[in-house]
N, C-alpha and C positions, 0 to 999 in steps of 0.2 A: 227278529228283524224280518218280517214277512216281505218277500219280493213279489210285487204284483206283476211286473213285466220287465222285459229287457229288449231294447231295439237300438240299432245303430250305435252300439257301445254304451248306451245310456241305461243305467239301472234305476228302476223306480221301486221305492220301498215305502212302507207305512209302518210307523212305530206306535204301539200301544202306550209305551212308557213316556212318550214325548208330548202327550196331549196338554199337560199343564203349561208347557213352555210357550206354545204358540197360541193357545186359547181358541183355536178354531180348527176344523178339519183340514188336513194338509197331507202332502206327500213329500218325500225326499227324493231328489234326482241326483245321481252321481255320474260323472263322465270324466274318466281319467282322474286328475287331481282336483277337479272342480266339483263343488257340491252346492246345491240350492234347495230351498224349500218353497213349494208352491201351494196356494190354496186349491181347493177342489174346483175352482172356477178358472184356474190358470194364472192367477196373479202371483208374481214373484214376491215372496215375503222376506226372504233372507238368502244371502249367498249370491253366487253367479255361475252361469254356464257360458261357454262360447255362444255367440249369436246364433249360429246354425242349430246347435243343440237346444238352445232356449226355445227357438221357434218350433222345433219338433216336439218338445215337451208340451208347450202351450196348445199345439194342434191336437196332440194325443189326449190331453185332458179334456178339450172341448168335445171330442168324440165319445168320451167315456165318463162324463160327469155323473150320470146315474149309477153306473157300476162302482165308481170310486166312493160315492156316498154310501152305497150298500156295504162295501167292504169296510168303510170307516165304522159303521155300526157293528158289524160282525167282529172286527178286531177289538173294538172298544169293549165288547161284551165277552171277549175271550173265546169267541167261536171261530171255527175254521173259516178262512176267507177263500175267495175265488180269484184265480189268475185272470188277468185282463189281456185281451188280444193286443199284441204289439203292433206298431206301424209296419206296414209291408214295404 
């Protein structure tokens, strides 16, 4: 369960084992009891987060699309991934 970033109580992860379920590159965001799946373009695919946290995740994804795509390739290949800078 590679953790890419954590900010404002939001945990961002990417799972190698989960690629067949959503059929496209994506991240998992967790905030307290809420969980959601987002495309690497910030589109909500499944689940939910509170409005404020949803907006933070979408903004973070927009800032880091290229890094997320690179990590997707690395994790898919079983290679070490890079942590991504959290929101300040």
